C-alpha positions as CSV (number, residue, x, y, z in Angstrom):
1,X,90.7,25.8,-0.7
2,X,87.8,24.7,1.6
3,X,85.7,27.7,0.6
4,X,86.1,27.1,-3.1
5,X,85.1,23.4,-2.7
6,X,82.0,24.4,-0.8
7,X,81.1,26.8,-3.5
8,X,81.5,24.1,-6.1
9,X,79.3,21.7,-4.2
10,X,76.5,24.2,-3.6
11,X,73.5,23.5,-6.0
12,X,72.9,26.1,-8.6
13,X,69.8,28.1,-8.2
14,X,66.9,27.2,-10.5
15,X,64.6,29.8,-11.8
16,X,61.2,29.9,-10.1
17,X,58.5,27.9,-12.0
18,X,56.3,30.9,-11.8
19,X,58.6,32.7,-14.2
20,X,57.9,30.2,-17.0
21,X,55.2,31.4,-19.3
22,X,52.3,28.9,-19.5
23,X,49.2,29.2,-21.6
24,X,46.1,30.2,-19.6
25,X,43.0,28.1,-20.4
26,X,39.7,29.8,-20.2
27,X,37.1,27.9,-18.2
28,X,34.2,26.7,-20.5
29,X,31.0,28.4,-20.0
30,X,27.9,26.4,-19.2
31,X,25.0,26.9,-21.6
32,X,21.8,26.5,-19.6
33,X,18.7,28.6,-19.8
34,X,15.2,28.0,-18.6
35,X,14.0,29.7,-21.8
36,X,15.5,26.8,-23.8
37,X,13.2,24.2,-22.4
38,X,10.7,22.8,-24.8
39,X,7.2,22.5,-23.4
40,X,4.8,20.0,-24.7
41,X,1.4,19.4,-23.0
42,X,-1.1,16.6,-22.7
43,X,-4.6,17.6,-21.6
44,X,-7.2,15.5,-20.0
45,X,-9.5,16.2,-22.9
46,X,-7.3,14.1,-25.2
47,X,-5.7,17.0,-27.0
48,X,-2.0,17.3,-27.1
49,X,-0.5,20.8,-27.9
50,X,3.1,21.0,-29.0
51,X,5.4,23.9,-29.4
52,X,9.0,23.6,-30.7
53,X,11.2,26.5,-29.9
54,X,14.9,25.9,-30.5
55,X,16.7,23.8,-27.9
56,X,20.4,23.2,-27.9
57,X,21.3,23.1,-24.2
58,X,22.2,19.8,-22.5
59,X,21.1,21.4,-19.3
60,X,17.5,21.4,-20.5
61,X,17.3,17.6,-20.2
62,X,15.1,16.6,-17.3
63,X,16.8,14.5,-14.7
64,X,13.7,12.3,-14.2
65,X,13.4,11.4,-17.9
66,X,16.2,8.9,-18.6
67,X,16.4,6.8,-21.7
68,X,13.2,5.0,-22.6
69,X,12.6,1.6,-21.1
70,X,13.1,-1.4,-23.3
71,X,10.0,-2.5,-25.1
72,X,8.9,-5.9,-23.8
73,X,7.2,-6.7,-27.1
74,X,10.7,-7.2,-28.6
75,X,11.2,-10.2,-26.4
76,X,8.0,-12.1,-27.0
77,X,8.0,-15.6,-28.4
78,X,9.0,-16.4,-31.9
79,X,6.1,-16.4,-34.5
80,X,5.5,-19.6,-36.4
81,X,5.3,-17.4,-39.6
82,X,8.8,-16.1,-39.2
83,X,11.1,-16.7,-42.1
84,X,14.6,-18.0,-41.8
85,X,16.0,-14.5,-41.8
86,X,13.5,-13.4,-39.2
87,X,14.5,-16.4,-37.1
88,X,18.1,-15.4,-37.2
89,X,17.3,-11.9,-36.1
90,X,15.2,-13.2,-33.3
91,X,18.0,-15.4,-32.1
92,X,20.4,-12.5,-32.1
93,X,18.0,-10.1,-30.4
94,X,17.3,-12.6,-27.6
95,X,21.0,-13.4,-26.9
96,X,21.2,-16.7,-28.8
97,X,23.6,-15.5,-31.5
98,X,26.1,-18.3,-30.6
99,X,23.5,-20.8,-31.9
100,X,22.5,-18.9,-35.0
101,X,24.7,-21.0,-37.2
102,X,23.1,-24.2,-36.0
103,X,19.7,-23.0,-36.9
104,X,20.7,-21.2,-40.2
105,X,18.0,-22.8,-42.3
106,X,15.3,-23.0,-39.7
107,X,12.2,-20.9,-40.0
108,X,9.9,-20.1,-37.1
109,X,7.7,-23.1,-37.6
110,X,10.7,-25.4,-37.7
111,X,12.2,-24.1,-34.5
112,X,8.8,-24.3,-32.7
113,X,8.4,-27.9,-33.6
114,X,11.4,-28.9,-31.6
115,X,10.7,-30.4,-28.2
116,X,12.3,-29.2,-25.0
117,X,14.6,-32.3,-25.0
118,X,15.6,-31.7,-28.6
119,X,16.7,-28.1,-27.9
120,X,18.6,-29.1,-24.8
121,X,20.4,-31.8,-26.8
122,X,21.4,-29.3,-29.5
123,X,22.2,-26.3,-27.3
124,X,23.1,-27.8,-23.9
125,X,21.2,-27.7,-20.7
126,X,21.4,-24.0,-19.7
127,X,20.9,-22.5,-23.1
128,X,18.5,-25.2,-24.2
129,X,16.1,-24.4,-21.3
130,X,16.5,-20.7,-21.9
131,X,15.8,-21.0,-25.6
132,X,12.8,-23.2,-25.2
133,X,11.3,-20.7,-22.6
134,X,12.0,-17.8,-24.9
135,X,10.4,-19.5,-27.9
136,X,7.2,-20.1,-26.1
137,X,7.1,-16.8,-24.1
138,X,3.7,-15.2,-23.7
139,X,3.2,-11.5,-24.5
140,X,3.1,-9.6,-21.2
141,X,-0.1,-7.7,-20.6
142,X,0.4,-4.0,-20.2
143,X,-0.1,-2.5,-16.7
144,X,-1.6,0.8,-18.0
145,X,-3.4,1.7,-21.2
146,X,-3.9,5.3,-22.3
147,X,-5.6,6.8,-25.4
148,X,-4.0,9.9,-26.8
149,X,-4.9,12.2,-29.7
150,X,-1.9,14.1,-31.1
151,X,-4.1,16.5,-33.1
152,X,-7.4,18.1,-32.2
153,X,-10.3,16.2,-33.8
154,X,-8.0,13.5,-35.0
155,X,-7.8,9.7,-34.4
156,X,-6.8,8.4,-31.0
157,X,-3.8,6.1,-30.5
158,X,-3.5,3.5,-27.8
159,X,-0.4,3.6,-25.6
160,X,0.4,0.4,-23.6
161,X,2.8,1.0,-20.7
162,X,4.6,-1.9,-19.0
163,X,7.0,-0.2,-16.7
164,X,4.7,2.7,-15.9
165,X,7.5,5.2,-15.9
166,X,7.7,8.8,-17.2
167,X,10.4,8.0,-19.7
168,X,8.3,5.2,-21.2
169,X,5.3,7.4,-21.6
170,X,7.4,10.3,-23.1
171,X,9.0,7.9,-25.5
172,X,5.7,6.6,-26.8
173,X,4.2,10.2,-27.0
174,X,7.1,11.4,-29.1
175,X,6.5,8.5,-31.5
176,X,3.1,10.0,-32.4
177,X,4.6,13.5,-33.2
178,X,6.0,14.8,-36.5
179,X,9.8,14.7,-36.7
180,X,10.5,18.4,-35.6
181,X,8.4,18.0,-32.5
182,X,10.1,14.7,-31.4
183,X,12.9,16.8,-29.7
184,X,10.5,18.0,-27.0
185,X,11.9,17.1,-23.6
186,X,9.4,18.6,-21.1
187,X,6.1,16.9,-20.6
188,X,3.4,18.6,-18.6
189,X,0.0,17.1,-17.7
190,X,-3.1,19.2,-17.3
191,X,-4.1,18.8,-13.6
192,X,-7.1,20.1,-11.6
193,X,-8.3,23.6,-12.6
194,X,-6.0,23.7,-15.6
195,X,-2.8,23.5,-13.5
196,X,0.3,22.2,-15.3
197,X,1.8,19.3,-13.5
198,X,5.3,18.0,-14.4
199,X,5.3,14.4,-15.6
200,X,7.0,12.0,-13.1
201,X,7.2,8.3,-12.4
202,X,4.8,8.7,-9.5
203,X,2.3,10.6,-11.6
204,X,2.3,7.9,-14.3
205,X,1.8,5.1,-11.7
206,X,-1.4,6.9,-10.5
207,X,-2.9,7.6,-13.9
208,X,-6.3,5.9,-14.3
209,X,-6.3,2.9,-16.7
210,X,-8.6,3.5,-19.6
């Protein structure tokens, strides 16, 4: 009959999706606490006091302290005293790895004896000009020089800053510290009347050159 045909054509009811049991995932808790910050101070008297309480929170990382800037000394010209192995490393470090095979047995003195035209003939115009300029690059003078003593009454170390950024200074300061203290992430500078000033790029740019 017509009624039976309509019943046969009617779609079967499907159970509500809400009736299906689904696992409930707990939202991860954020671990962040101001007590987990690691203070480390530089005073204008040259003394640097460091404390190292435990720090495991990614929230304790300062937003204005990114990865340290690249050291410009790594890209200075090739030394004439460089061995063949040193020359290969220098070529790779300065993005000339594609020509490393060509200069396999060249030491620093051999490579420096080549004229600009010789290098262009070997490496092509673009890479030849770039390689010649890199070989004879002058060491860039630092924009800011600071002297820091990591321990009271100890020997001072010279810090040469090229980018004048907080990350660059913090990276060089950590290199002076013993291994456990290198995890310090907060840098405070002693300001007027003993006030503690947070290290920033602007503060570093206005530090006096010593």
